[in-house]
Jmol script that loads the backbone (N, CA, C; Angstrom):
load data "model"
ATOM      1  N   UNK A   1     -31.626 -99.579-300.881  1.00  0.00           N
ATOM      2  CA  UNK A   1     -31.665-100.598-300.508  1.00  0.00           C
ATOM      3  C   UNK A   1     -30.527-101.235-299.614  1.00  0.00           C
ATOM      4  N   UNK A   2     -30.776-102.179-298.677  1.00  0.00           N
ATOM      5  CA  UNK A   2     -29.959-102.473-297.752  1.00  0.00           C
ATOM      6  C   UNK A   2     -29.457-104.310-297.751  1.00  0.00           C
ATOM      7  N   UNK A   3     -28.461-104.311-297.142  1.00  0.00           N
ATOM      8  CA  UNK A   3     -27.835-105.608-296.880  1.00  0.00           C
ATOM      9  C   UNK A   3     -27.699-106.635-295.817  1.00  0.00           C
ATOM     10  N   UNK A   4     -28.530-107.607-295.436  1.00  0.00           N
ATOM     11  CA  UNK A   4     -28.959-108.709-294.825  1.00  0.00           C
ATOM     12  C   UNK A   4     -28.053-109.087-294.362  1.00  0.00           C
ATOM     13  N   UNK A   5     -27.659-109.578-292.903  1.00  0.00           N
ATOM     14  CA  UNK A   5     -26.288-110.277-292.578  1.00  0.00           C
ATOM     15  C   UNK A   5     -26.314-111.760-293.481  1.00  0.00           C
ATOM     16  N   UNK A   6     -26.911-112.098-294.277  1.00  0.00           N
ATOM     17  CA  UNK A   6     -26.631-113.662-295.277  1.00  0.00           C
ATOM     18  C   UNK A   6     -26.478-112.956-296.623  1.00  0.00           C
ATOM     19  N   UNK A   7     -26.273-111.551-296.780  1.00  0.00           N
ATOM     20  CA  UNK A   7     -26.216-111.021-298.108  1.00  0.00           C
ATOM     21  C   UNK A   7     -27.207-110.832-298.893  1.00  0.00           C
ATOM     22  N   UNK A   8     -28.327-111.054-298.897  1.00  0.00           N
ATOM     23  CA  UNK A   8     -29.246-110.609-299.255  1.00  0.00           C
ATOM     24  C   UNK A   8     -29.937-109.609-299.612  1.00  0.00           C
ATOM     25  N   UNK A   9     -30.131-109.286-300.105  1.00  0.00           N
ATOM     26  CA  UNK A   9     -30.441-107.309-300.170  1.00  0.00           C
ATOM     27  C   UNK A   9     -32.322-107.526-300.196  1.00  0.00           C
ATOM     28  N   UNK A  10     -32.253-106.575-298.728  1.00  0.00           N
ATOM     29  CA  UNK A  10     -33.600-106.464-299.042  1.00  0.00           C
ATOM     30  C   UNK A  10     -34.010-105.025-299.855  1.00  0.00           C
ATOM     31  N   UNK A  11     -35.046-105.012-299.303  1.00  0.00           N
ATOM     32  CA  UNK A  11     -35.797-103.566-299.886  1.00  0.00           C
ATOM     33  C   UNK A  11     -36.892-102.454-298.774  1.00  0.00           C
ATOM     34  N   UNK A  12     -36.662-102.139-298.757  1.00  0.00           N
ATOM     35  CA  UNK A  12     -37.350-101.286-297.891  1.00  0.00           C
ATOM     36  C   UNK A  12     -39.136-101.003-298.746  1.00  0.00           C
ATOM     37  N   UNK A  13     -39.952-100.487-297.563  1.00  0.00           N
ATOM     38  CA  UNK A  13     -41.351-100.183-297.622  1.00  0.00           C
ATOM     39  C   UNK A  13     -41.100 -98.714-298.623  1.00  0.00           C
ATOM     40  N   UNK A  14     -40.201 -97.912-299.321  1.00  0.00           N
ATOM     41  CA  UNK A  14     -40.526 -96.659-299.799  1.00  0.00           C
ATOM     42  C   UNK A  14     -39.714 -97.434-301.307  1.00  0.00           C
ATOM     43  N   UNK A  15     -38.925 -98.069-301.107  1.00  0.00           N
ATOM     44  CA  UNK A  15     -38.138 -98.013-302.632  1.00  0.00           C
ATOM     45  C   UNK A  15     -39.554 -98.794-303.213  1.00  0.00           C
ATOM     46  N   UNK A  16     -40.204 -99.720-302.544  1.00  0.00           N
ATOM     47  CA  UNK A  16     -41.217-101.035-303.029  1.00  0.00           C
ATOM     48  C   UNK A  16     -42.059-100.140-303.634  1.00  0.00           C
ATOM     49  N   UNK A  17     -42.621 -98.924-303.502  1.00  0.00           N
ATOM     50  CA  UNK A  17     -43.423 -97.897-303.637  1.00  0.00           C
ATOM     51  C   UNK A  17     -42.947 -97.077-304.408  1.00  0.00           C
ATOM     52  N   UNK A  18     -41.822 -96.655-304.790  1.00  0.00           N
ATOM     53  CA  UNK A  18     -41.885 -95.745-305.340  1.00  0.00           C
ATOM     54  C   UNK A  18     -41.924 -95.601-307.320  1.00  0.00           C
ATOM     55  N   UNK A  19     -42.179 -94.523-307.318  1.00  0.00           N
ATOM     56  CA  UNK A  19     -42.910 -94.253-309.011  1.00  0.00           C
ATOM     57  C   UNK A  19     -44.204 -94.916-308.797  1.00  0.00           C
ATOM     58  N   UNK A  20     -44.643 -95.627-308.004  1.00  0.00           N
ATOM     59  CA  UNK A  20     -46.586 -95.437-308.284  1.00  0.00           C
ATOM     60  C   UNK A  20     -47.533 -94.114-308.062  1.00  0.00           C
ATOM     61  N   UNK A  21     -48.184 -94.403-308.753  1.00  0.00           N
ATOM     62  CA  UNK A  21     -48.962 -93.450-308.750  1.00  0.00           C
ATOM     63  C   UNK A  21     -50.249 -93.929-307.626  1.00  0.00           C
ATOM     64  N   UNK A  22     -51.030 -92.768-307.147  1.00  0.00           N
ATOM     65  CA  UNK A  22     -52.471 -93.444-306.853  1.00  0.00           C
ATOM     66  C   UNK A  22     -52.943 -93.597-307.320  1.00  0.00           C
ATOM     67  N   UNK A  23     -53.976 -94.955-307.137  1.00  0.00           N
ATOM     68  CA  UNK A  23     -55.012 -95.361-307.475  1.00  0.00           C
ATOM     69  C   UNK A  23     -56.648 -95.107-307.293  1.00  0.00           C
ATOM     70  N   UNK A  24     -57.309 -94.129-307.942  1.00  0.00           N
ATOM     71  CA  UNK A  24     -58.704 -94.109-308.155  1.00  0.00           C
ATOM     72  C   UNK A  24     -59.368 -95.098-307.880  1.00  0.00           C
ATOM     73  N   UNK A  25     -60.277 -95.013-306.503  1.00  0.00           N
ATOM     74  CA  UNK A  25     -61.142 -96.137-306.248  1.00  0.00           C
ATOM     75  C   UNK A  25     -62.390 -96.217-307.147  1.00  0.00           C
ATOM     76  N   UNK A  26     -62.449 -97.368-307.278  1.00  0.00           N
ATOM     77  CA  UNK A  26     -63.132 -97.829-307.773  1.00  0.00           C
ATOM     78  C   UNK A  26     -65.140 -97.852-307.345  1.00  0.00           C
ATOM     79  N   UNK A  27     -65.778 -96.721-308.018  1.00  0.00           N
ATOM     80  CA  UNK A  27     -67.694 -96.735-307.727  1.00  0.00           C
ATOM     81  C   UNK A  27     -68.309 -97.334-308.808  1.00  0.00           C
ATOM     82  N   UNK A  28     -69.156 -97.566-308.519  1.00  0.00           N
ATOM     83  CA  UNK A  28     -70.406 -98.021-309.316  1.00  0.00           C
ATOM     84  C   UNK A  28     -71.633 -96.936-309.663  1.00  0.00           C
ATOM     85  N   UNK A  29     -72.028 -96.723-310.906  1.00  0.00           N
ATOM     86  CA  UNK A  29     -73.340 -95.999-310.767  1.00  0.00           C
ATOM     87  C   UNK A  29     -74.596 -96.692-310.551  1.00  0.00           C
ATOM     88  N   UNK A  30     -75.518 -95.552-309.778  1.00  0.00           N
ATOM     89  CA  UNK A  30     -76.495 -96.346-309.271  1.00  0.00           C
ATOM     90  C   UNK A  30     -77.410 -95.267-309.419  1.00  0.00           C
ATOM     91  N   UNK A  31     -78.562 -95.949-309.160  1.00  0.00           N
ATOM     92  CA  UNK A  31     -80.151 -95.235-309.162  1.00  0.00           C
ATOM     93  C   UNK A  31     -81.255 -95.546-308.365  1.00  0.00           C
ATOM     94  N   UNK A  32     -81.597 -94.327-307.866  1.00  0.00           N
ATOM     95  CA  UNK A  32     -83.102 -94.884-306.779  1.00  0.00           C
ATOM     96  C   UNK A  32     -84.100 -95.093-307.162  1.00  0.00           C
ATOM     97  N   UNK A  33     -84.999 -96.539-306.674  1.00  0.00           N
ATOM     98  CA  UNK A  33     -86.365 -96.452-307.729  1.00  0.00           C
ATOM     99  C   UNK A  33     -87.429 -95.439-307.298  1.00  0.00           C
ATOM    100  N   UNK A  34     -86.945 -95.382-306.008  1.00  0.00           N
ATOM    101  CA  UNK A  34     -87.854 -94.344-305.191  1.00  0.00           C
ATOM    102  C   UNK A  34     -88.094 -93.040-305.106  1.00  0.00           C
ATOM    103  N   UNK A  35     -86.815 -92.434-304.975  1.00  0.00           N
ATOM    104  CA  UNK A  35     -86.458 -90.710-304.422  1.00  0.00           C
ATOM    105  C   UNK A  35     -85.693 -90.322-306.744  1.00  0.00           C
ATOM    106  N   UNK A  36     -85.383 -91.260-307.024  1.00  0.00           N
ATOM    107  CA  UNK A  36     -84.838 -91.218-308.593  1.00  0.00           C
ATOM    108  C   UNK A  36     -83.915 -90.336-308.640  1.00  0.00           C
ATOM    109  N   UNK A  37     -83.248 -90.262-307.250  1.00  0.00           N
ATOM    110  CA  UNK A  37     -81.873 -90.208-307.367  1.00  0.00           C
ATOM    111  C   UNK A  37     -80.513 -90.597-308.032  1.00  0.00           C
ATOM    112  N   UNK A  38     -79.568 -90.259-308.486  1.00  0.00           N
ATOM    113  CA  UNK A  38     -78.838 -90.578-309.168  1.00  0.00           C
ATOM    114  C   UNK A  38     -77.355 -89.979-308.460  1.00  0.00           C
ATOM    115  N   UNK A  39     -76.302 -91.631-308.602  1.00  0.00           N
ATOM    116  CA  UNK A  39     -75.282 -91.289-307.322  1.00  0.00           C
ATOM    117  C   UNK A  39     -74.290 -92.364-308.228  1.00  0.00           C
ATOM    118  N   UNK A  40     -72.835 -92.102-307.180  1.00  0.00           N
ATOM    119  CA  UNK A  40     -72.021 -93.194-307.359  1.00  0.00           C
ATOM    120  C   UNK A  40     -71.670 -94.049-305.860  1.00  0.00           C
ATOM    121  N   UNK A  41     -71.607 -94.845-306.325  1.00  0.00           N
ATOM    122  CA  UNK A  41     -71.198 -96.141-304.800  1.00  0.00           C
ATOM    123  C   UNK A  41     -69.696 -96.505-304.678  1.00  0.00           C
ATOM    124  N   UNK A  42     -69.240 -96.485-303.850  1.00  0.00           N
ATOM    125  CA  UNK A  42     -67.944 -97.446-304.054  1.00  0.00           C
ATOM    126  C   UNK A  42     -68.300 -98.805-303.459  1.00  0.00           C
ATOM    127  N   UNK A  43     -67.468 -99.921-303.792  1.00  0.00           N
ATOM    128  CA  UNK A  43     -67.735-101.252-303.978  1.00  0.00           C
ATOM    129  C   UNK A  43     -68.319-102.009-302.134  1.00  0.00           C
ATOM    130  N   UNK A  44     -68.001-101.192-301.416  1.00  0.00           N
ATOM    131  CA  UNK A  44     -68.274-101.724-300.121  1.00  0.00           C
ATOM    132  C   UNK A  44     -69.722-101.168-299.855  1.00  0.00           C
ATOM    133  N   UNK A  45     -70.464-100.055-300.443  1.00  0.00           N
ATOM    134  CA  UNK A  45     -71.441-100.029-300.196  1.00  0.00           C
ATOM    135  C   UNK A  45     -72.843-100.993-300.966  1.00  0.00           C
ATOM    136  N   UNK A  46     -72.163-102.113-301.725  1.00  0.00           N
ATOM    137  CA  UNK A  46     -73.018-102.515-302.595  1.00  0.00           C
ATOM    138  C   UNK A  46     -72.882-104.256-302.194  1.00  0.00           C
ATOM    139  N   UNK A  47     -73.988-104.896-302.304  1.00  0.00           N
ATOM    140  CA  UNK A  47     -73.933-106.455-301.924  1.00  0.00           C
ATOM    141  C   UNK A  47     -74.096-107.205-303.030  1.00  0.00           C
ATOM    142  N   UNK A  48     -74.301-107.993-303.156  1.00  0.00           N
ATOM    143  CA  UNK A  48     -74.638-109.131-304.240  1.00  0.00           C
ATOM    144  C   UNK A  48     -74.947-110.551-303.557  1.00  0.00           C
ATOM    145  N   UNK A  49     -75.959-110.834-304.415  1.00  0.00           N
ATOM    146  CA  UNK A  49     -76.389-112.008-303.888  1.00  0.00           C
ATOM    147  C   UNK A  49     -76.770-113.005-305.441  1.00  0.00           C
ATOM    148  N   UNK A  50     -76.112-114.284-305.105  1.00  0.00           N
ATOM    149  CA  UNK A  50     -76.136-115.165-306.122  1.00  0.00           C
ATOM    150  C   UNK A  50     -76.911-116.568-305.883  1.00  0.00           C
ATOM    151  N   UNK A  51     -77.964-116.637-306.509  1.00  0.00           N
ATOM    152  CA  UNK A  51     -78.758-117.519-306.117  1.00  0.00           C
ATOM    153  C   UNK A  51     -78.995-118.560-307.109  1.00  0.00           C
ATOM    154  N   UNK A  52     -79.510-119.394-307.379  1.00  0.00           N
ATOM    155  CA  UNK A  52     -79.555-120.885-308.125  1.00  0.00           C
ATOM    156  C   UNK A  52     -80.283-120.024-309.279  1.00  0.00           C
ATOM    157  N   UNK A  53     -81.275-119.290-309.447  1.00  0.00           N
ATOM    158  CA  UNK A  53     -81.948-118.404-310.989  1.00  0.00           C
ATOM    159  C   UNK A  53     -81.849-117.030-311.047  1.00  0.00           C
ATOM    160  N   UNK A  54     -82.378-116.620-311.903  1.00  0.00           N
ATOM    161  CA  UNK A  54     -82.188-115.029-312.210  1.00  0.00           C
ATOM    162  C   UNK A  54     -83.409-114.296-311.146  1.00  0.00           C
ATOM    163  N   UNK A  55     -84.045-115.056-309.932  1.00  0.00           N
ATOM    164  CA  UNK A  55     -85.182-114.169-308.813  1.00  0.00           C
ATOM    165  C   UNK A  55     -84.238-114.511-308.108  1.00  0.00           C
ATOM    166  N   UNK A  56     -83.291-114.966-307.871  1.00  0.00           N
ATOM    167  CA  UNK A  56     -82.914-115.329-306.693  1.00  0.00           C
ATOM    168  C   UNK A  56     -80.908-114.286-306.610  1.00  0.00           C
ATOM    169  N   UNK A  57     -81.327-114.182-307.724  1.00  0.00           N
ATOM    170  CA  UNK A  57     -79.325-113.094-308.006  1.00  0.00           C
ATOM    171  C   UNK A  57     -79.547-111.762-307.869  1.00  0.00           C
ATOM    172  N   UNK A  58     -79.456-111.016-307.176  1.00  0.00           N
ATOM    173  CA  UNK A  58     -79.289-109.905-306.871  1.00  0.00           C
ATOM    174  C   UNK A  58     -78.566-109.072-306.532  1.00  0.00           C
ATOM    175  N   UNK A  59     -78.235-106.916-306.935  1.00  0.00           N
ATOM    176  CA  UNK A  59     -78.042-106.712-306.013  1.00  0.00           C
ATOM    177  C   UNK A  59     -78.764-105.794-305.229  1.00  0.00           C
ATOM    178  N   UNK A  60     -77.705-105.385-303.890  1.00  0.00           N
ATOM    179  CA  UNK A  60     -78.520-104.526-303.383  1.00  0.00           C
ATOM    180  C   UNK A  60     -77.991-102.967-302.719  1.00  0.00           C
ATOM    181  N   UNK A  61     -78.668-101.957-301.874  1.00  0.00           N
ATOM    182  CA  UNK A  61     -77.394-100.871-301.509  1.00  0.00           C
ATOM    183  C   UNK A  61     -78.660-100.074-301.079  1.00  0.00           C
ATOM    184  N   UNK A  62     -78.068 -99.460-300.234  1.00  0.00           N
ATOM    185  CA  UNK A  62     -79.442 -98.687-299.278  1.00  0.00           C
ATOM    186  C   UNK A  62     -78.953 -96.897-300.133  1.00  0.00           C
ATOM    187  N   UNK A  63     -79.912 -96.425-300.636  1.00  0.00           N
ATOM    188  CA  UNK A  63     -79.811 -95.284-301.213  1.00  0.00           C
ATOM    189  C   UNK A  63     -79.256 -94.347-300.208  1.00  0.00           C
ATOM    190  N   UNK A  64     -78.202 -93.439-300.902  1.00  0.00           N
ATOM    191  CA  UNK A  64     -77.482 -92.679-299.962  1.00  0.00           C
ATOM    192  C   UNK A  64     -78.635 -91.181-299.860  1.00  0.00           C
ATOM    193  N   UNK A  65     -79.549 -91.046-300.430  1.00  0.00           N
ATOM    194  CA  UNK A  65     -79.992 -89.939-300.822  1.00  0.00           C
ATOM    195  C   UNK A  65     -81.479 -89.630-299.717  1.00  0.00           C
ATOM    196  N   UNK A  66     -82.440 -90.704-299.774  1.00  0.00           N
ATOM    197  CA  UNK A  66     -83.319 -91.067-299.426  1.00  0.00           C
ATOM    198  C   UNK A  66     -83.010 -92.031-297.889  1.00  0.00           C
ATOM    199  N   UNK A  67     -82.366 -93.393-298.364  1.00  0.00           N
ATOM    200  CA  UNK A  67     -82.195 -93.925-297.124  1.00  0.00           C
ATOM    201  C   UNK A  67     -82.811 -95.435-297.814  1.00  0.00           C
ATOM    202  N   UNK A  68     -83.813 -95.590-298.740  1.00  0.00           N
ATOM    203  CA  UNK A  68     -84.412 -96.763-298.969  1.00  0.00           C
ATOM    204  C   UNK A  68     -83.655 -97.819-299.425  1.00  0.00           C
ATOM    205  N   UNK A  69     -83.829 -99.197-299.484  1.00  0.00           N
ATOM    206  CA  UNK A  69     -82.889-100.092-299.254  1.00  0.00           C
ATOM    207  C   UNK A  69     -83.506-100.607-301.324  1.00  0.00           C
ATOM    208  N   UNK A  70     -82.520-100.507-301.523  1.00  0.00           N
ATOM    209  CA  UNK A  70     -83.000-100.990-302.789  1.00  0.00           C
ATOM    210  C   UNK A  70     -81.943-102.401-303.580  1.00  0.00           C
ATOM    211  N   UNK A  71     -82.695-103.439-303.784  1.00  0.00           N
ATOM    212  CA  UNK A  71     -82.877-104.262-304.879  1.00  0.00           C
ATOM    213  C   UNK A  71     -83.140-104.238-306.240  1.00  0.00           C
ATOM    214  N   UNK A  72     -82.137-105.079-307.028  1.00  0.00           N
ATOM    215  CA  UNK A  72     -82.082-105.192-308.311  1.00  0.00           C
ATOM    216  C   UNK A  72     -81.873-106.193-309.004  1.00  0.00           C
ATOM    217  N   UNK A  73     -82.639-106.854-309.792  1.00  0.00           N
ATOM    218  CA  UNK A  73     -82.265-108.355-310.582  1.00  0.00           C
ATOM    219  C   UNK A  73     -80.631-107.978-310.978  1.00  0.00           C
ATOM    220  N   UNK A  74     -79.376-109.218-311.175  1.00  0.00           N
ATOM    221  CA  UNK A  74     -77.884-108.960-311.217  1.00  0.00           C
ATOM    222  C   UNK A  74     -77.807-110.221-312.622  1.00  0.00           C
ATOM    223  N   UNK A  75     -77.880-109.736-313.969  1.00  0.00           N
ATOM    224  CA  UNK A  75     -77.209-110.743-314.932  1.00  0.00           C
ATOM    225  C   UNK A  75     -76.236-111.013-314.787  1.00  0.00           C
ATOM    226  N   UNK A  76     -75.573-111.904-315.702  1.00  0.00           N
ATOM    227  CA  UNK A  76     -74.065-112.392-316.054  1.00  0.00           C
ATOM    228  C   UNK A  76     -73.179-110.961-316.130  1.00  0.00           C
ATOM    229  N   UNK A  77     -73.784-110.170-316.960  1.00  0.00           N
ATOM    230  CA  UNK A  77     -72.549-108.717-316.930  1.00  0.00           C
ATOM    231  C   UNK A  77     -72.530-108.201-315.552  1.00  0.00           C
ATOM    232  N   UNK A  78     -73.603-107.765-315.044  1.00  0.00           N
ATOM    233  CA  UNK A  78     -73.765-107.205-313.478  1.00  0.00           C
ATOM    234  C   UNK A  78     -72.815-108.238-312.548  1.00  0.00           C
ATOM    235  N   UNK A  79     -72.892-109.121-312.661  1.00  0.00           N
ATOM    236  CA  UNK A  79     -72.377-110.014-311.892  1.00  0.00           C
ATOM    237  C   UNK A  79     -71.011-109.791-311.724  1.00  0.00           C
ATOM    238  N   UNK A  80     -70.586-110.002-312.800  1.00  0.00           N
ATOM    239  CA  UNK A  80     -68.820-109.838-313.489  1.00  0.00           C
ATOM    240  C   UNK A  80     -68.711-108.449-313.267  1.00  0.00           C
ATOM    241  N   UNK A  81     -69.004-107.452-313.924  1.00  0.00           N
ATOM    242  CA  UNK A  81     -68.572-106.280-313.020  1.00  0.00           C
ATOM    243  C   UNK A  81     -68.819-106.132-311.267  1.00  0.00           C
ATOM    244  N   UNK A  82     -69.688-106.721-310.888  1.00  0.00           N
ATOM    245  CA  UNK A  82     -69.741-106.335-309.362  1.00  0.00           C
ATOM    246  C   UNK A  82     -68.343-106.931-308.550  1.00  0.00           C
ATOM    247  N   UNK A  83     -67.882-108.177-308.918  1.00  0.00           N
ATOM    248  CA  UNK A  83     -67.580-109.592-308.702  1.00  0.00           C
ATOM    249  C   UNK A  83     -65.486-108.625-308.580  1.00  0.00           C
ATOM    250  N   UNK A  84     -65.640-108.293-310.142  1.00  0.00           N
ATOM    251  CA  UNK A  84     -64.555-108.018-310.488  1.00  0.00           C
ATOM    252  C   UNK A  84     -63.870-106.573-309.613  1.00  0.00           C
ATOM    253  N   UNK A  85     -65.138-105.748-309.198  1.00  0.00           N
ATOM    254  CA  UNK A  85     -64.747-104.737-308.718  1.00  0.00           C
ATOM    255  C   UNK A  85     -64.951-104.879-307.499  1.00  0.00           C
ATOM    256  N   UNK A  86     -64.717-105.701-306.881  1.00  0.00           N
ATOM    257  CA  UNK A  86     -64.529-105.652-305.286  1.00  0.00           C
ATOM    258  C   UNK A  86     -66.099-105.741-304.382  1.00  0.00           C
ATOM    259  N   UNK A  87     -67.117-105.841-305.153  1.00  0.00           N
ATOM    260  CA  UNK A  87     -68.279-106.307-304.416  1.00  0.00           C
ATOM    261  C   UNK A  87     -68.716-107.221-303.828  1.00  0.00           C
ATOM    262  N   UNK A  88     -68.685-107.511-302.109  1.00  0.00           N
ATOM    263  CA  UNK A  88     -68.753-109.082-301.126  1.00  0.00           C
ATOM    264  C   UNK A  88     -69.703-109.065-301.756  1.00  0.00           C
ATOM    265  N   UNK A  89     -69.673-110.538-302.121  1.00  0.00           N
ATOM    266  CA  UNK A  89     -70.748-111.832-302.969  1.00  0.00           C
ATOM    267  C   UNK A  89     -71.034-112.565-301.870  1.00  0.00           C
ATOM    268  N   UNK A  90     -72.457-112.544-301.928  1.00  0.00           N
ATOM    269  CA  UNK A  90     -73.259-114.150-301.105  1.00  0.00           C
ATOM    270  C   UNK A  90     -73.752-114.672-301.945  1.00  0.00           C
ATOM    271  N   UNK A  91     -73.109-116.137-301.557  1.00  0.00           N
ATOM    272  CA  UNK A  91     -73.843-117.363-302.666  1.00  0.00           C
ATOM    273  C   UNK A  91     -74.731-117.770-301.919  1.00  0.00           C
ATOM    274  N   UNK A  92     -75.687-117.927-302.280  1.00  0.00           N
ATOM    275  CA  UNK A  92     -77.257-118.514-301.555  1.00  0.00           C
ATOM    276  C   UNK A  92     -77.685-119.983-302.386  1.00  0.00           C
ATOM    277  N   UNK A  93     -77.517-121.358-301.259  1.00  0.00           N
ATOM    278  CA  UNK A  93     -77.306-122.588-301.842  1.00  0.00           C
ATOM    279  C   UNK A  93     -78.662-122.948-301.157  1.00  0.00           C
ATOM    280  N   UNK A  94     -79.175-124.186-302.233  1.00  0.00           N
ATOM    281  CA  UNK A  94     -80.923-124.668-301.963  1.00  0.00           C
ATOM    282  C   UNK A  94     -80.617-125.588-300.819  1.00  0.00           C
ATOM    283  N   UNK A  95     -81.982-125.707-300.833  1.00  0.00           N
ATOM    284  CA  UNK A  95     -82.042-126.793-299.273  1.00  0.00           C
ATOM    285  C   UNK A  95     -82.550-127.881-299.722  1.00  0.00           C
ATOM    286  N   UNK A  96     -81.984-128.468-300.873  1.00  0.00           N
ATOM    287  CA  UNK A  96     -82.449-129.947-301.063  1.00  0.00           C
ATOM    288  C   UNK A  96     -81.896-130.658-300.896  1.00  0.00           C
TER     289      UNK A  96
END
end "model"
wireframe off; spacefill off
backbone 0.3
color backbone group
């Protein structure tokens, strides 16, 4: 560690991260209804849309095997898992 002119000890980046283990990226298992492919997707490959009803609440992704756009309904548990895992979320607002 180093000490600054004010007498406060600073911490180097190396010492701040010393002893940390590498973190395994979070992945989500998914399947394509078109090609029946099964795969794992990173949070960045998924999108979550939360609407006013169950019909307007869904997650989507592009199948890495066949390129199809996939859209699936998202219940409360799926919403919790995806938002907790860092999936980008779009909140749909009604135009009333």
